[in-house]
C-alpha positions as CSV (number, residue, x, y, z in Angstrom):
1,M,53.6,9.0,54.7
2,T,51.9,7.5,57.8
3,V,50.1,10.8,58.4
4,L,48.7,10.7,54.8
5,G,47.5,7.1,55.3
6,L,45.8,8.0,58.6
7,I,44.1,11.0,56.9
8,A,42.9,8.7,54.1
9,V,41.5,6.2,56.6
10,V,39.6,8.9,58.5
11,V,38.2,10.4,55.3
12,V,37.0,6.9,54.1
13,L,35.4,6.2,57.5
14,A,33.7,9.6,57.6
15,S,32.4,9.1,54.1
16,A,31.0,5.7,55.1
17,V,29.2,7.2,58.1
18,V,27.7,10.0,56.1
19,L,26.5,7.6,53.4
20,A,25.0,5.3,56.0
21,V,23.2,8.1,57.8
22,S,21.9,9.8,54.6
23,W,20.9,6.7,52.6
24,P,17.1,6.9,52.0
25,A,15.0,4.4,53.9
26,T,13.1,1.7,52.1
27,P,9.5,2.9,51.7
28,Q,6.7,0.8,53.3
29,R,4.7,-0.9,50.6
30,S,1.1,-2.0,51.1
31,P,0.3,-5.6,50.0
32,A,-1.2,-6.0,46.5
33,L,-4.9,-5.6,46.3
34,P,-7.0,-8.6,45.3
35,I,-8.5,-7.8,41.9
36,R,-11.6,-9.7,40.7
37,L,-12.2,-10.2,37.0
38,Y,-15.6,-10.5,35.4
39,A,-16.9,-10.9,31.9
40,Y,-18.1,-7.5,30.6
41,D,-21.1,-7.0,28.4
42,S,-20.5,-3.9,26.3
43,A,-24.2,-3.8,25.1
44,T,-25.5,-3.3,28.6
45,A,-22.3,-1.9,30.2
46,S,-22.5,-4.4,33.0
47,I,-20.5,-7.3,34.4
48,G,-21.4,-10.9,34.9
49,D,-22.5,-12.4,38.2
50,L,-19.5,-14.6,39.0
51,P,-15.8,-13.7,38.9
52,Q,-13.8,-15.6,36.2
53,E,-10.1,-16.6,36.0
54,R,-10.2,-17.6,32.3
55,F,-11.6,-15.8,29.3
56,R,-12.4,-17.0,25.8
57,Q,-11.9,-15.0,22.6
58,G,-14.8,-12.6,22.3
59,Q,-15.2,-12.0,26.0
60,I,-14.1,-8.8,27.5
61,P,-12.7,-8.9,31.1
62,A,-13.5,-6.1,33.5
63,A,-11.6,-5.5,36.8
64,T,-13.0,-4.5,40.1
65,I,-12.4,-4.9,43.9
66,D,-14.5,-5.9,46.8
67,E,-16.2,-3.4,49.0
68,G,-14.1,-4.2,52.1
69,V,-10.9,-3.8,50.1
70,A,-11.8,-0.3,49.0
71,A,-12.6,0.7,52.6
72,S,-9.3,-0.6,53.9
73,V,-7.1,1.6,51.6
74,A,-6.7,5.4,52.0
75,A,-8.9,7.5,49.8
76,E,-6.3,8.5,47.2
77,P,-6.7,9.2,43.4
78,A,-6.0,6.1,41.4
79,R,-5.6,5.1,37.7
80,A,-6.9,1.8,36.4
81,S,-5.3,0.8,33.1
82,W,-5.3,-2.2,30.8
83,Y,-2.3,-3.0,28.5
84,D,-1.8,-5.5,25.7
85,A,1.2,-7.7,25.3
86,F,3.1,-4.9,23.5
87,G,2.6,-2.4,26.3
88,H,0.0,-0.3,24.5
89,R,-2.7,1.0,26.7
90,T,-6.1,-0.3,25.6
91,N,-8.2,1.4,28.3
92,S,-7.5,3.7,31.2
93,V,-9.7,5.4,33.8
94,D,-8.8,8.0,36.4
95,L,-10.6,7.4,39.7
96,P,-11.1,9.8,42.6
97,D,-10.6,6.8,45.0
98,L,-10.9,3.0,45.0
99,D,-14.7,3.1,45.6
100,G,-14.9,4.3,42.0
101,L,-13.4,1.0,40.8
102,R,-15.8,-1.0,43.0
103,A,-18.8,1.0,41.7
104,S,-17.7,1.0,38.0
105,P,-15.5,-1.9,37.0
106,V,-13.0,-1.1,34.3
107,P,-13.2,-3.2,31.1
108,L,-10.3,-4.1,28.9
109,S,-12.1,-2.5,26.0
110,A,-15.3,-0.4,26.3
111,T,-15.9,-0.4,22.5
112,S,-15.4,-3.9,21.2
113,A,-14.3,-7.5,21.7
114,V,-10.6,-8.0,22.0
115,P,-8.4,-10.6,20.3
116,A,-6.9,-13.6,22.1
117,G,-3.7,-12.8,23.8
118,T,-2.0,-11.7,27.1
119,Y,-3.2,-8.5,28.8
120,Q,-2.3,-6.7,32.0
121,F,-4.4,-4.8,34.4
122,V,-2.5,-2.2,36.5
123,L,-4.0,-0.2,39.4
124,A,-1.9,2.6,40.8
125,T,-2.2,5.6,43.0
126,V,-1.5,8.9,41.2
127,R,-0.1,12.2,42.2
128,G,-0.4,14.9,39.5
129,N,-0.1,12.9,36.4
130,R,2.4,10.3,37.6
131,A,1.9,6.9,39.0
132,E,3.0,6.9,42.7
133,E,2.5,3.3,43.9
134,V,1.3,0.2,42.1
135,L,-1.5,-1.4,44.1
136,A,-2.2,-4.3,41.9
137,W,-0.8,-5.9,38.7
138,V,-2.8,-8.8,37.1
139,H,-2.0,-10.8,34.0
140,V,-5.0,-12.0,32.0
141,E,-4.9,-14.6,29.2
142,I,-7.7,-14.5,26.6
143,E,-7.8,-18.0,25.0
144,R,-8.7,-18.8,21.4
């Protein structure tokens, strides 16, 4: 009986060592990128001069980043997407790198004004057709 108990202890300790050695390491995450939001004019396909934090009904927010931010991140393909409060994607653009987001801000809607409500902008690196790492996630409230 003592021998069986000793074998059980050895097996448990060996399992704990194997688990500790083979457990995957926590991946290093980069800090969230600072996203700037501007009012988007769909008639001219351009953004306003000053960034905004609040939007009124009828305004269309567009997301972009500063030039220095794009240069500090590795040149990887990315996807910039807008979602409504129900999780439906309202607009999405695949970018070859983050300079694409700086050069062409991504509006919440490229076709029309959007109703008041809560929206989310998500910027993520992609590999194949899957999001690999979320670089930024911003909540935007459009007021009535």
